[in-house]
Backbone bond lengths (Angstrom), bond angles and torsions (degrees), N, CA, C in turn:
res aa  C-N    CA-C-N  psi(-1)  N-CA   C-N-CA  omega(-1)  CA-C   N-CA-C  phi
1 M - - - 1.512 - - 1.599 104.48 -
2 T 1.305 114.20 141.32 1.411 120.67 -177.67 1.450 108.30 -78.03
3 D 1.401 117.87 131.29 1.527 119.79 174.22 1.432 110.64 -73.57
4 L 1.280 113.75 148.60 1.527 122.29 -177.14 1.494 110.14 -61.41
5 Q 1.319 120.47 -33.34 1.473 122.86 176.93 1.506 112.37 -61.19
6 N 1.378 118.10 -16.59 1.511 122.11 -177.19 1.419 109.56 -101.19
7 I 1.353 122.96 10.49 1.522 125.74 171.71 1.452 106.85 -119.20
8 G 1.387 114.39 113.25 1.395 120.20 -175.97 1.477 110.45 -121.89
9 C 1.333 115.95 -177.89 1.446 116.69 -179.49 1.614 109.27 -137.15
10 V 1.385 115.99 143.26 1.474 117.59 177.42 1.490 103.10 -119.58
11 I 1.278 113.53 120.43 1.537 119.76 -179.79 1.437 106.24 -101.39
12 L 1.323 118.23 117.47 1.554 122.89 178.30 1.512 106.17 -85.58
13 G 1.381 108.71 116.61 1.546 114.15 -178.62 1.536 107.63 -132.33
14 A 1.217 122.08 25.92 1.448 121.81 178.53 1.487 115.98 -103.21
15 G 1.300 113.60 10.91 1.532 115.50 -176.99 1.584 112.98 -74.94
16 F 1.263 123.85 175.71 1.375 126.93 -173.38 1.566 113.61 -111.72
17 G 1.270 121.10 -16.69 1.389 127.64 171.68 1.462 113.73 45.98
18 R 1.277 122.50 48.67 1.430 128.26 -171.19 1.608 112.90 -63.12
19 R 1.287 113.84 -27.36 1.558 115.80 -179.72 1.533 110.04 -66.69
20 F 1.401 119.92 -24.00 1.457 119.03 -172.62 1.680 108.46 -76.08
21 G 1.325 115.44 -26.04 1.392 117.35 176.80 1.539 109.96 99.54
22 R 1.274 121.44 -14.33 1.530 126.44 177.65 1.544 106.08 -153.32
23 D 1.301 116.50 -176.32 1.466 120.16 179.03 1.550 105.48 -75.93
24 K 1.316 118.89 98.85 1.453 123.45 -177.10 1.587 109.14 -66.20
25 R 1.249 121.73 -18.10 1.432 121.57 177.05 1.504 116.51 -60.58
26 F 1.377 111.82 -21.52 1.505 114.08 -178.00 1.525 109.66 -117.16
27 A 1.352 115.00 18.26 1.421 121.07 174.96 1.520 112.14 -62.07
28 T 1.285 119.61 137.47 1.537 116.83 179.94 1.496 111.15 -70.96
29 M 1.315 113.05 131.82 1.507 118.81 176.83 1.559 104.69 -132.75
30 R 1.317 117.28 116.33 1.371 122.56 -169.56 1.508 116.47 50.83
31 Q 1.334 115.44 -118.24 1.566 115.97 177.62 1.568 107.25 -101.70
32 S 1.313 118.57 14.96 1.400 121.42 -179.64 1.576 115.85 -136.34
33 T 1.228 120.01 -157.81 1.416 120.41 171.96 1.530 112.68 -115.98
34 V 1.290 119.08 170.23 1.474 121.75 173.36 1.498 111.52 -56.96
35 A 1.324 117.00 -52.40 1.462 121.93 178.28 1.470 114.24 -56.31
36 A 1.299 116.01 -51.17 1.483 118.35 -174.72 1.577 108.27 -68.85
37 T 1.239 120.74 -29.93 1.358 121.46 -179.00 1.547 114.90 -68.75
38 T 1.329 112.16 -41.07 1.515 120.41 -178.62 1.533 107.05 -75.32
39 I 1.338 119.59 -37.94 1.540 121.29 -179.92 1.583 107.27 -64.69
40 G 1.342 114.30 -45.60 1.462 119.65 -179.60 1.453 111.95 -57.77
41 T 1.265 119.51 -44.20 1.503 128.48 -179.65 1.600 108.68 -56.42
42 Y 1.315 108.71 -55.81 1.500 110.03 -178.18 1.471 118.55 -74.13
43 C 1.176 113.67 -27.81 1.559 116.45 179.62 1.518 109.58 -72.33
44 A 1.307 115.05 -27.87 1.523 118.93 178.87 1.474 112.55 -70.96
45 V 1.365 118.13 -14.62 1.468 118.19 -172.44 1.536 111.19 -119.60
46 F 1.372 116.34 -38.27 1.581 117.82 -174.26 1.521 105.98 -92.87
47 A 1.330 109.66 146.43 1.497 116.18 -179.46 1.545 107.38 -74.19
48 Q 1.357 116.61 -30.95 1.527 118.81 179.74 1.538 108.11 -136.46
49 V 1.333 112.52 129.16 1.440 122.02 -176.29 1.598 108.60 -127.95
50 R 1.373 113.81 123.26 1.492 115.59 172.34 1.568 109.75 -106.69
51 L 1.345 117.71 127.47 1.406 123.77 178.53 1.573 109.54 -106.36
52 V 1.312 114.34 114.17 1.459 121.73 -174.45 1.432 110.72 -89.93
53 L 1.431 120.81 115.75 1.421 123.82 -174.09 1.610 109.49 -124.35
54 R 1.274 111.93 169.59 1.505 117.32 174.69 1.499 104.92 -75.96
55 E 1.394 111.68 162.72 1.507 116.93 -176.01 1.516 110.07 -64.98
56 E 1.368 118.04 -33.03 1.410 118.86 -179.42 1.528 123.04 -84.83
57 D 1.379 111.24 -0.69 1.529 121.74 179.68 1.434 110.15 -66.52
58 E 1.245 120.26 142.12 1.564 128.43 170.49 1.560 108.66 -103.81
59 P 1.400 113.34 106.05 1.368 117.69 -176.50 1.566 119.17 -46.43
60 T 1.388 113.62 -32.62 1.435 115.44 -177.20 1.585 112.63 -70.10
61 N 1.271 114.64 -15.86 1.465 120.34 178.52 1.608 109.19 -73.99
62 F 1.380 114.41 -18.87 1.485 117.88 -178.38 1.577 107.70 -92.13
63 V 1.347 112.51 -42.26 1.461 119.56 -174.49 1.479 107.30 -137.16
64 T 1.321 119.15 102.29 1.503 119.01 -170.09 1.550 106.47 -71.86
65 D 1.185 122.31 -32.29 1.510 122.32 -179.94 1.554 106.27 -103.09
66 I 1.324 119.08 56.57 1.367 125.02 -174.52 1.523 113.92 -61.72
67 E 1.296 115.07 -25.91 1.477 120.87 177.17 1.598 114.75 -62.23
68 K 1.216 111.25 -18.96 1.521 119.19 -176.10 1.576 109.10 -83.56
69 F 1.371 118.37 -1.74 1.388 123.46 -179.28 1.497 109.08 -122.26
70 P 1.324 120.01 77.44 1.465 125.98 -176.40 1.476 107.14 -64.63
71 N 1.380 120.77 -23.19 1.492 123.78 -173.20 1.482 112.58 -98.17
72 L 1.364 112.60 16.28 1.471 116.67 175.07 1.564 113.61 -109.40
73 A 1.328 115.18 125.78 1.467 120.00 178.44 1.555 111.73 -112.99
74 I 1.333 118.51 137.60 1.445 121.78 -176.57 1.592 104.57 -94.84
75 I 1.208 115.71 126.24 1.548 123.54 176.00 1.511 110.46 -117.69
76 R 1.304 118.11 129.29 1.396 125.19 178.56 1.537 115.36 -91.46
77 A 1.373 114.84 132.57 1.522 117.64 179.20 1.586 106.31 -114.98
78 P 1.287 117.45 93.85 1.468 122.12 -175.45 1.554 109.58 -63.18
79 L 1.300 115.46 -28.82 1.569 116.44 -179.04 1.439 110.35 -101.71
80 A 1.387 122.04 23.40 1.435 124.46 -177.57 1.704 111.94 -56.03
81 H 1.305 111.66 -33.78 1.461 113.16 -179.79 1.516 117.12 -66.52
82 Q 1.336 113.90 -10.23 1.453 120.92 -179.35 1.608 114.34 -89.20
83 G 1.378 111.63 -14.13 1.463 118.53 171.51 1.543 109.59 139.98
84 M 1.335 111.85 168.88 1.427 121.39 -171.22 1.500 110.83 -64.15
85 G 1.275 119.37 -28.56 1.513 120.04 -176.06 1.535 112.24 -65.81
86 H 1.400 118.48 -25.60 1.462 125.07 174.78 1.524 112.27 -69.80
87 S 1.280 111.44 -38.77 1.489 124.96 173.71 1.498 113.50 -59.83
88 L 1.434 111.80 -45.44 1.409 120.48 -177.12 1.564 110.69 -67.85
89 S 1.321 113.27 -41.94 1.446 122.40 178.31 1.475 113.47 -63.36
90 A 1.346 119.03 -35.72 1.419 126.25 179.66 1.502 108.08 -68.53
91 G 1.386 112.43 -44.35 1.466 116.64 -173.17 1.484 114.15 -69.30
92 F 1.335 116.61 -20.50 1.562 121.32 -179.10 1.445 111.84 -100.61
93 A 1.349 118.50 8.81 1.498 117.57 179.69 1.509 110.25 -71.36
94 E 1.322 118.22 125.82 1.398 127.72 167.99 1.500 110.97 64.04
95 I 1.308 117.90 34.10 1.400 121.32 172.62 1.530 112.18 -96.47
96 D 1.342 119.15 140.13 1.419 116.76 -175.32 1.532 112.26 -123.41
97 W 1.300 116.48 31.75 1.495 122.73 179.65 1.519 106.90 -77.38
98 T 1.338 107.21 165.11 1.582 112.44 176.93 1.542 106.64 -82.39
99 W 1.337 115.82 -39.75 1.449 120.52 178.89 1.514 109.20 -130.38
100 A 1.332 114.90 144.57 1.544 122.62 173.77 1.478 103.72 -132.95
101 F 1.314 109.58 122.34 1.449 120.84 173.02 1.599 114.80 -89.46
102 V 1.239 120.00 126.45 1.489 124.94 -173.15 1.479 108.37 -95.93
103 A 1.283 123.88 111.99 1.370 132.80 -179.74 1.467 112.39 -111.05
104 L 1.376 117.52 156.35 1.432 120.23 -178.01 1.624 106.78 -115.48
105 L 1.298 118.79 132.60 1.410 123.14 -173.25 1.533 113.13 -64.17
106 D 1.421 114.07 -27.00 1.398 117.40 178.71 1.627 114.26 -90.16
107 M 1.301 113.33 24.95 1.362 119.27 -179.90 1.582 109.31 -121.10
108 P 1.331 123.05 72.07 1.457 125.71 -167.92 1.497 117.03 -85.85
109 F 1.346 116.33 -1.12 1.408 122.81 -167.11 1.629 110.94 -95.03
110 V 1.218 116.19 -15.25 1.596 117.66 177.23 1.422 109.94 -55.51
111 S 1.421 116.80 134.19 1.429 119.87 -176.89 1.516 108.08 -85.63
112 Q 1.338 114.65 162.10 1.370 121.25 178.86 1.551 113.36 -71.95
113 A 1.349 112.05 -31.82 1.461 120.58 175.56 1.609 109.90 -62.67
114 T 1.303 117.94 -39.69 1.441 120.55 177.16 1.609 113.55 -62.37
115 L 1.390 111.66 -38.07 1.392 117.30 178.45 1.504 113.13 -74.15
116 V 1.267 121.76 -28.49 1.463 124.60 177.73 1.573 103.59 -73.33
117 G 1.259 120.02 -41.01 1.407 125.98 175.83 1.475 114.94 -54.54
118 L 1.341 114.87 -49.48 1.483 127.27 176.71 1.516 112.90 -56.99
119 I 1.434 115.75 -49.35 1.333 119.17 177.30 1.611 113.03 -62.81
120 S 1.232 118.42 -43.98 1.486 124.34 173.51 1.498 108.71 -53.23
121 H 1.325 116.65 -48.45 1.483 121.69 -177.00 1.493 109.54 -63.04
122 A 1.326 118.07 -41.61 1.470 121.86 -178.43 1.486 113.68 -61.26
123 R 1.381 115.08 -34.05 1.392 120.86 -176.05 1.541 115.99 -64.26
124 T 1.307 117.28 -14.71 1.403 122.05 -176.66 1.509 111.58 -129.72
125 S 1.372 118.98 5.42 1.384 120.34 178.90 1.555 115.29 -86.46
126 N 1.282 113.79 144.57 1.497 116.15 177.82 1.564 110.71 -106.57
127 A 1.304 116.26 1.80 1.481 121.05 177.58 1.485 116.53 -73.63
128 P 1.238 123.45 156.17 1.470 123.39 175.65 1.565 111.52 -79.12
129 L 1.285 116.36 -19.03 1.535 118.92 -176.47 1.479 107.73 -137.86
130 I 1.324 115.25 146.93 1.431 126.14 171.55 1.511 110.00 -129.82
131 Q 1.361 112.53 136.07 1.531 113.74 179.48 1.473 107.77 -140.49
132 P 1.331 118.50 137.20 1.429 121.60 177.75 1.577 112.09 -71.86
133 R 1.267 122.04 135.37 1.420 123.38 -179.98 1.535 113.73 -128.69
134 L 1.272 114.48 125.08 1.470 122.38 -173.37 1.479 107.58 -72.32
135 V 1.387 112.97 125.34 1.472 123.00 172.15 1.525 106.97 -115.27
136 D 1.229 116.95 105.43 1.560 118.44 -172.19 1.493 103.47 -157.79
137 P 1.325 116.35 146.04 1.448 123.76 176.25 1.593 113.33 -54.83
138 R 1.402 113.66 -29.80 1.411 115.38 178.74 1.459 116.18 -91.81
139 A 1.406 117.98 9.27 1.432 124.08 -174.33 1.499 111.06 -60.87
140 T 1.284 123.01 -33.35 1.448 127.05 -178.13 1.516 110.98 -68.79
141 L 1.362 117.90 -20.54 1.396 125.21 -176.02 1.497 111.67 -91.21
142 L 1.384 116.51 -10.90 1.391 119.49 -170.35 1.507 107.22 -102.34
143 E 1.398 112.71 157.20 1.490 118.51 -172.56 1.543 110.24 -65.77
144 R 1.249 121.32 -29.77 1.526 124.60 177.85 1.463 108.13 -155.99
145 Q 1.435 108.25 159.41 1.385 118.33 177.59 1.466 114.15 -109.84
146 H 1.307 120.57 -24.71 1.490 126.55 -173.53 1.567 105.34 -93.95
147 G 1.379 112.71 134.13 1.493 115.69 -179.28 1.440 114.94 -134.24
148 H 1.381 110.37 -147.22 1.506 126.68 -179.01 1.529 109.66 -121.09
149 P 1.275 116.08 154.76 1.618 128.61 2.96 1.453 110.68 -83.76
150 I 1.396 116.21 151.51 1.426 126.00 -177.34 1.549 104.65 -99.68
151 G 1.318 118.82 128.51 1.430 123.99 173.26 1.522 109.39 -88.20
152 I 1.326 110.49 135.31 1.460 117.47 176.98 1.463 108.48 -129.13
153 H 1.386 117.79 128.44 1.452 123.09 -176.24 1.555 107.57 -80.31
154 Q 1.350 114.77 156.41 1.488 121.62 -173.30 1.531 110.54 -61.84
155 R 1.323 118.58 -20.02 1.480 116.81 -178.76 1.596 114.11 -69.71
156 L 1.351 110.77 -11.76 1.463 118.23 -178.95 1.493 112.03 -107.88
157 F 1.336 117.36 3.86 1.430 123.64 -172.12 1.613 108.98 -60.67
158 D 1.376 118.69 -39.11 1.419 118.98 -174.91 1.472 110.16 -67.73
159 E 1.389 115.81 -36.29 1.437 120.22 177.78 1.501 112.74 -61.87
160 V 1.369 115.82 -36.56 1.480 123.02 179.51 1.492 107.54 -71.50
161 R 1.331 120.29 -41.65 1.468 121.57 -178.19 1.540 111.15 -63.45
162 A 1.375 116.24 -19.33 1.473 119.50 -178.24 1.523 111.72 -89.77
163 S 1.415 114.59 1.68 1.499 119.74 -175.46 1.616 112.30 -64.29
164 A 1.347 115.45 140.77 1.379 122.03 173.85 1.440 114.43 -146.28
165 G 1.212 122.30 179.20 1.532 120.88 178.78 1.575 109.95 67.02
166 D 1.245 111.96 -148.59 1.522 120.17 -171.38 1.436 115.33 -117.16
167 T 1.412 115.65 22.83 1.450 117.04 -172.09 1.644 113.61 -90.50
168 G 1.326 112.86 -19.46 1.436 119.02 -178.33 1.535 111.60 54.53
169 A 1.305 117.27 -134.71 1.480 115.89 -175.51 1.473 107.70 -97.11
170 R 1.431 120.76 9.51 1.392 126.77 -179.80 1.508 114.05 -54.92
171 S 1.391 116.10 -42.38 1.446 124.12 -176.73 1.511 112.94 -65.22
172 L 1.466 112.35 -36.48 1.468 110.09 176.90 1.519 112.59 -72.92
173 I 1.192 115.86 -32.78 1.534 122.68 177.44 1.638 107.86 -62.98
174 Q 1.331 114.63 -42.81 1.362 116.54 -175.64 1.618 110.80 -72.51
175 Q 1.232 111.20 -40.57 1.579 117.23 -175.56 1.500 108.93 -76.85
176 R 1.261 122.12 -23.71 1.492 124.38 -178.04 1.502 112.66 -124.19
177 A 1.430 113.07 40.52 1.444 113.88 -178.30 1.534 115.24 -67.01
178 D 1.367 115.65 -21.85 1.491 117.78 177.29 1.497 112.01 -86.70
179 Q 1.315 119.76 1.03 1.352 120.96 176.33 1.565 116.48 -113.06
180 I 1.218 114.69 11.98 1.491 123.96 179.72 1.509 110.89 -74.71
181 D 1.336 119.48 129.63 1.450 120.56 175.34 1.564 104.60 -102.82
182 Y 1.316 116.41 102.47 1.493 119.42 -177.58 1.536 112.64 -74.29
183 Y 1.379 108.54 143.70 1.463 115.61 175.34 1.580 105.66 -112.73
184 D 1.276 117.94 105.92 1.372 125.46 -176.85 1.551 115.19 -70.58
185 C 1.310 128.45 128.10 1.305 126.40 175.33 1.536 113.19 -152.69
186 N 1.324 121.40 174.31 1.496 120.75 -179.85 1.630 109.05 -113.72
187 D 1.258 114.94 26.06 1.496 120.78 -178.35 1.495 106.45 -94.61
188 T 1.464 112.46 107.28 1.487 118.57 179.87 1.522 110.72 -65.85
189 G 1.413 116.23 -18.91 1.511 119.85 -175.73 1.546 108.74 -58.80
190 I 1.285 121.00 -26.96 1.484 120.74 179.74 1.532 114.16 -64.59
191 I 1.362 120.06 -13.22 1.436 120.20 176.52 1.552 109.37 -123.46
192 Q 1.195 118.20 1.02 1.516 118.32 178.72 1.568 114.35 -91.47
193 D 1.294 115.52 116.08 1.457 119.24 175.79 1.485 110.93 -117.54
194 I 1.346 116.42 174.36 1.490 125.36 178.49 1.563 107.88 -107.85
195 D 1.375 113.80 97.26 1.382 122.12 174.62 1.611 113.05 -96.50
196 H 1.294 113.73 -40.67 1.468 122.44 -174.28 1.627 108.32 -132.40
197 P 1.297 115.81 160.01 1.431 121.60 -175.11 1.618 106.00 -62.76
198 S 1.279 116.63 -26.65 1.455 118.31 175.41 1.518 116.69 -63.37
199 D 1.271 113.85 -22.41 1.642 121.27 -179.21 1.472 108.01 -76.34
200 L 1.267 123.26 -10.48 1.476 125.09 -179.25 1.567 107.97 -75.60
201 P 1.325 117.90 146.35 1.470 117.81 175.43 1.422 110.35 -65.71
202 A 1.329 116.94 148.75 1.468 122.80 178.30 1.452 111.17 -63.68
């Protein structure tokens, strides 16, 4: 059985989000920001969290009390401007976990209960990929059912480290669609991202 210390998370936060009109990572969300909300959720559950940022980013702008998160490591992606694949590659450099879950910084609505369930699922899964899947009466009305964070087993890490361009983990999902171990849940947060100011909670 996989030890919890060997299941970590890589949060991709080096994107530019041009559709939002400004840096959505610092957009106000309740009494916090989009970035701080996402980081706080994942750090509360995962033993190890890597946050991938641009080279010019100041970490304390994302988490003002960063010393309270000893399980958070900041990773720089110098080629982030060339696409998400480069951020993904940077985030997976030199990790030796059994599982790495890939999360997106602009998806702050995922619940801690869902993350706990995904970790538990990974501990017994023999598949190379795990993806949360929304099982909800409204699912047929939604744009998609499959979401984040996506779990990637260590046997695929070399493929991930070779990522480039703007494909992210999409190519792995497409190439290995028949090897995905789905984790069913009713958490709409797995598919909700922040693309426009109207996506923020009122």
